[in-house]
Backbone bond lengths (Angstrom), bond angles and torsions (degrees), N, CA, C in turn:
res aa  C-N    CA-C-N  psi(-1)  N-CA   C-N-CA  omega(-1)  CA-C   N-CA-C  phi
1 X - - - 1.466 - - 1.489 108.46 -
2 X 1.332 116.09 147.47 1.455 122.67 179.36 1.464 113.01 -101.57
3 X 1.292 117.18 137.16 1.459 124.25 174.25 1.527 109.33 -94.78
4 X 1.288 116.99 130.23 1.497 117.98 178.73 1.529 109.20 -79.09
5 X 1.320 116.28 117.14 1.499 122.16 176.59 1.552 104.95 -122.36
6 X 1.307 113.92 124.58 1.470 120.54 -178.45 1.551 109.93 -122.89
7 X 1.299 114.83 163.76 1.409 120.73 178.43 1.559 109.57 -69.49
8 X 1.337 117.93 156.91 1.452 122.89 -178.17 1.523 109.76 -54.11
9 X 1.328 115.45 137.99 1.456 122.83 180.00 1.509 109.03 -114.71
10 X 1.353 117.02 122.44 1.457 121.01 -178.60 1.509 113.44 -63.58
11 X 1.358 118.56 -13.31 1.456 123.99 179.45 1.527 114.00 -78.40
12 X 1.341 114.45 -17.30 1.544 119.09 -176.59 1.470 112.70 -57.75
13 X 1.373 122.14 -46.91 1.458 117.98 -179.64 1.516 113.15 -60.08
14 X 1.334 117.80 -37.78 1.494 120.40 178.17 1.510 111.37 -66.37
15 X 1.333 116.91 -37.11 1.456 119.48 176.81 1.522 111.75 -64.12
16 X 1.398 114.63 -39.72 1.458 118.02 174.65 1.551 112.15 -61.78
17 X 1.316 114.75 -45.69 1.447 119.89 -177.20 1.508 112.53 -61.19
18 X 1.281 119.22 -40.99 1.472 125.23 176.85 1.515 110.60 -63.81
19 X 1.321 117.62 -44.94 1.444 120.92 -179.65 1.542 111.28 -71.47
20 X 1.338 117.16 -37.47 1.431 121.72 176.28 1.471 113.41 -59.92
21 X 1.414 116.25 -40.26 1.466 119.89 178.92 1.515 110.63 -62.53
22 X 1.326 117.74 -39.33 1.504 121.18 -179.77 1.549 107.14 -67.22
23 X 1.340 119.11 -42.83 1.424 121.50 -177.34 1.526 110.40 -66.32
24 X 1.306 118.42 -41.94 1.478 121.44 174.95 1.498 110.50 -56.67
25 X 1.322 116.11 -48.52 1.447 119.26 -178.99 1.568 110.85 -60.74
26 X 1.316 118.30 -42.92 1.424 122.07 -179.16 1.511 114.39 -67.92
27 X 1.333 117.97 -39.56 1.482 122.52 -174.87 1.514 113.74 -88.54
28 X 1.304 117.69 -27.30 1.462 119.63 178.31 1.543 111.97 53.51
29 X 1.332 115.38 -127.55 1.488 120.23 -175.80 1.485 113.70 -67.21
30 X 1.377 119.10 -18.07 1.471 119.92 177.25 1.482 113.46 -66.83
31 X 1.330 118.05 -25.25 1.481 122.24 -176.82 1.497 112.18 -76.61
32 X 1.333 118.06 125.23 1.436 123.52 174.62 1.512 110.20 -95.07
33 X 1.334 115.15 -45.28 1.471 118.99 -172.08 1.536 107.04 -160.72
34 X 1.322 114.85 142.87 1.484 121.22 172.68 1.478 111.35 -133.34
35 X 1.331 116.92 133.55 1.463 122.45 -171.66 1.518 109.52 -135.50
36 X 1.338 114.77 138.47 1.476 122.57 169.64 1.469 104.62 -83.34
37 X 1.359 117.03 117.19 1.460 123.16 -178.44 1.507 111.30 -127.63
38 X 1.288 116.06 -175.67 1.495 120.71 -179.52 1.544 110.53 77.51
39 X 1.317 113.58 -174.02 1.432 120.77 -173.50 1.494 112.93 -67.57
40 X 1.333 119.80 -30.45 1.499 121.25 178.94 1.558 112.10 -71.40
41 X 1.300 117.67 -6.32 1.437 124.23 177.18 1.557 114.10 -95.36
42 X 1.315 114.29 -1.96 1.471 121.79 -177.11 1.517 110.44 -113.47
43 X 1.306 119.95 104.14 1.457 122.17 178.10 1.500 111.78 -53.39
44 X 1.316 116.38 130.32 1.458 121.99 178.64 1.520 116.01 91.44
45 X 1.322 118.13 -5.44 1.463 121.57 -176.27 1.518 110.87 -96.77
46 X 1.349 115.38 127.37 1.462 119.20 172.59 1.502 110.14 -63.68
47 X 1.334 117.50 144.34 1.449 121.11 -172.07 1.554 112.12 -154.67
48 X 1.333 114.68 159.26 1.476 117.43 165.42 1.523 103.16 -68.19
49 X 1.356 117.39 141.83 1.447 120.66 -177.98 1.556 112.11 -75.59
50 X 1.348 117.43 58.10 1.472 122.82 179.01 1.538 103.50 -130.93
51 X 1.334 116.89 125.92 1.442 121.58 179.45 1.506 108.61 -83.71
52 X 1.367 117.53 118.88 1.432 122.08 -179.15 1.547 108.91 -91.29
53 X 1.311 113.55 134.55 1.467 119.58 -179.67 1.521 108.70 -129.99
54 X 1.351 116.44 132.85 1.388 123.45 177.56 1.516 109.17 -109.13
55 X 1.307 119.81 126.18 1.444 124.28 -178.24 1.520 109.33 -120.07
56 X 1.358 115.18 136.92 1.420 120.70 172.32 1.520 106.91 -114.50
57 X 1.356 115.56 130.60 1.470 120.93 -177.55 1.512 107.97 -126.18
58 X 1.347 113.25 162.33 1.435 120.62 177.72 1.513 113.94 -64.80
59 X 1.374 113.39 -46.63 1.500 119.39 -174.41 1.527 108.45 -139.53
60 X 1.285 117.24 107.58 1.489 122.06 -179.08 1.470 111.32 -57.94
61 X 1.343 121.10 -35.00 1.449 120.66 -179.37 1.519 115.22 -67.18
62 X 1.294 115.50 -17.95 1.495 121.52 -179.33 1.565 111.40 -91.02
63 X 1.308 117.51 3.41 1.483 122.24 -175.96 1.495 110.49 -115.79
64 X 1.309 117.38 132.02 1.491 122.92 177.48 1.531 105.62 -91.60
65 X 1.321 115.54 91.19 1.536 120.85 -177.74 1.526 112.10 -56.81
66 X 1.313 116.54 -37.85 1.478 120.53 -179.15 1.510 110.99 -60.45
67 X 1.269 120.78 -27.66 1.480 124.05 178.44 1.503 113.91 -64.15
68 X 1.323 117.91 -14.84 1.494 122.31 -178.89 1.475 110.98 -106.38
69 X 1.322 119.24 10.69 1.460 120.02 177.56 1.526 108.76 -89.50
70 X 1.333 115.34 114.02 1.435 123.13 179.53 1.521 111.94 -136.84
71 X 1.292 120.07 146.72 1.463 120.38 175.21 1.500 109.69 -55.68
72 X 1.383 115.35 138.85 1.438 118.92 178.24 1.527 116.83 86.42
73 X 1.355 117.07 -3.93 1.407 122.72 -179.10 1.532 109.57 -134.65
74 X 1.301 115.80 144.36 1.475 121.72 175.26 1.507 106.17 -126.83
75 X 1.322 118.87 105.40 1.481 124.10 -177.02 1.526 107.46 -102.60
76 X 1.376 111.72 125.25 1.436 119.36 175.74 1.530 106.29 -111.35
77 X 1.383 116.92 122.91 1.420 118.81 -176.73 1.535 110.57 -112.73
78 X 1.312 116.44 134.19 1.432 124.99 -175.89 1.523 110.56 -127.20
79 X 1.325 115.47 149.57 1.478 120.04 175.11 1.482 103.01 -89.88
80 X 1.381 113.35 128.75 1.461 121.12 -178.05 1.532 109.87 62.83
81 X 1.310 118.09 -138.46 1.472 120.36 175.82 1.500 112.02 -137.59
82 X 1.339 118.34 76.88 1.437 124.14 -178.99 1.551 109.86 -69.18
83 X 1.338 116.56 170.82 1.434 123.54 -179.60 1.572 112.62 -51.34
84 X 1.338 112.86 -41.19 1.487 115.54 -177.24 1.494 111.39 -62.87
85 X 1.347 119.22 -41.30 1.415 122.88 174.77 1.536 112.49 -59.60
86 X 1.323 113.56 -47.83 1.480 120.75 178.56 1.520 111.69 -63.07
87 X 1.368 117.73 -36.07 1.487 120.94 176.76 1.513 112.85 -57.71
88 X 1.370 115.92 -38.85 1.414 120.22 179.45 1.524 109.45 -63.05
89 X 1.312 118.76 -43.91 1.466 123.96 -178.46 1.536 109.81 -69.99
90 X 1.282 119.50 -44.43 1.455 121.80 -178.82 1.536 109.92 -62.62
91 X 1.340 116.41 -44.42 1.465 120.00 179.49 1.524 111.42 -60.87
92 X 1.355 114.82 -48.18 1.480 119.51 177.89 1.535 109.74 -54.34
93 X 1.340 116.54 -51.04 1.456 118.98 -174.15 1.518 112.01 -66.11
94 X 1.337 115.45 -36.79 1.495 118.82 176.89 1.533 112.18 -63.03
95 X 1.335 115.20 -47.49 1.432 117.57 179.31 1.515 115.89 -67.64
96 X 1.289 116.57 -25.39 1.484 119.52 174.65 1.550 108.88 -71.67
97 X 1.288 119.76 -22.90 1.484 119.02 -175.88 1.551 112.00 -112.74
98 X 1.303 118.80 2.73 1.437 121.17 178.24 1.565 110.41 -129.05
99 X 1.284 115.47 81.12 1.469 120.34 -173.46 1.538 112.72 -59.02
100 X 1.304 119.21 -31.23 1.425 118.59 179.89 1.558 113.68 -65.43
101 X 1.311 115.60 -38.34 1.462 119.61 177.33 1.581 109.53 -77.25
102 X 1.336 116.62 -34.64 1.480 118.46 175.62 1.546 110.85 -62.16
103 X 1.311 115.80 -43.88 1.464 119.23 177.57 1.471 114.29 -65.49
104 X 1.302 114.93 -40.76 1.553 117.79 178.30 1.542 109.74 -66.75
105 X 1.292 117.49 -35.26 1.503 119.17 176.12 1.517 111.15 -66.81
106 X 1.278 115.10 -44.81 1.487 119.41 177.98 1.524 113.09 -59.60
107 X 1.382 114.70 -46.23 1.437 118.42 178.72 1.528 111.24 -60.91
108 X 1.323 117.56 -44.01 1.441 122.53 176.75 1.562 111.73 -53.03
109 X 1.311 114.59 -47.74 1.470 121.62 -176.95 1.499 109.32 -63.17
110 X 1.364 115.54 -46.94 1.456 118.90 -178.81 1.530 113.52 -63.71
111 X 1.299 111.58 -39.76 1.537 116.89 -177.90 1.576 111.03 -67.69
112 X 1.310 116.68 -31.48 1.493 119.64 -175.09 1.568 113.61 -103.26
113 X 1.300 117.30 5.53 1.454 120.42 -178.44 1.484 115.06 -59.27
114 X 1.324 118.82 -19.70 1.416 122.25 -178.22 1.516 115.01 -80.61
115 X 1.331 114.99 -7.88 1.447 121.89 -176.80 1.537 110.31 -134.56
116 X 1.313 117.03 100.91 1.451 120.97 -176.71 1.471 114.66 -52.36
117 X 1.322 117.34 -48.12 1.468 120.83 -175.90 1.551 111.44 -66.47
118 X 1.300 116.79 -45.24 1.465 122.28 177.13 1.509 109.51 -62.72
119 X 1.300 118.94 -38.13 1.465 123.79 -179.25 1.462 110.25 -61.83
120 X 1.376 116.42 -51.16 1.460 120.26 -177.86 1.483 112.07 -64.75
121 X 1.353 118.98 -43.44 1.442 122.81 178.83 1.523 112.55 -59.74
122 X 1.356 117.20 -49.00 1.438 120.98 -177.82 1.532 110.98 -69.47
123 X 1.315 117.85 -39.01 1.444 120.81 179.22 1.506 109.30 -64.35
124 X 1.316 118.79 -42.59 1.495 122.39 -179.15 1.508 110.65 -66.16
125 X 1.313 119.87 -38.41 1.429 125.14 178.48 1.581 109.76 -65.39
126 X 1.333 116.37 -47.49 1.442 121.28 -177.78 1.530 108.91 -62.96
127 X 1.324 117.85 -49.88 1.462 123.78 -179.76 1.485 111.03 -62.97
128 X 1.345 117.90 -43.81 1.401 123.30 177.68 1.546 114.00 -56.87
129 X 1.286 117.21 -41.05 1.496 121.37 178.45 1.527 111.09 -64.87
130 X 1.373 113.39 -43.56 1.471 117.61 -178.79 1.530 111.03 -68.78
131 X 1.309 117.41 -43.66 1.480 120.90 179.41 1.507 112.11 -61.85
132 X 1.353 116.44 -40.62 1.509 119.56 178.14 1.534 110.50 -63.78
133 X 1.322 118.20 -37.83 1.431 120.59 177.80 1.564 111.10 -69.91
134 X 1.298 117.26 -39.18 1.447 121.45 -178.92 1.512 113.01 -71.19
135 X 1.301 117.75 -22.28 1.487 120.38 177.54 1.521 111.28 -75.77
136 X 1.282 119.98 -18.81 1.431 122.78 -175.91 1.524 111.64 -71.90
């Protein structure tokens, strides 16, 4: 199976902003924090054309996660701000300021896009190494 990997699209931040505005309105006081994460949040990085959003809420049981599932978006909802939420933010910020790793990650994704299993394995390993280093 092939994974669609495309070059960075300058429209991705605006897509995030529009979706974030809707999420803010829907969640109100339940929302603690909302972040554009993943490859579409890193200018210059090749990505699947899916805008990743990480949301931190006060009480996970009070939120209907399924209500945020829409084509073209991947919304990850967390209670408070656990390490996994923070990992998304740390990785995004790191890749925004380290073009050599951003470019290596993009090249890896483009090279393996023809093989879904290899793509996911290699991507997970690459991200796992960076996240482990960023947690130190």
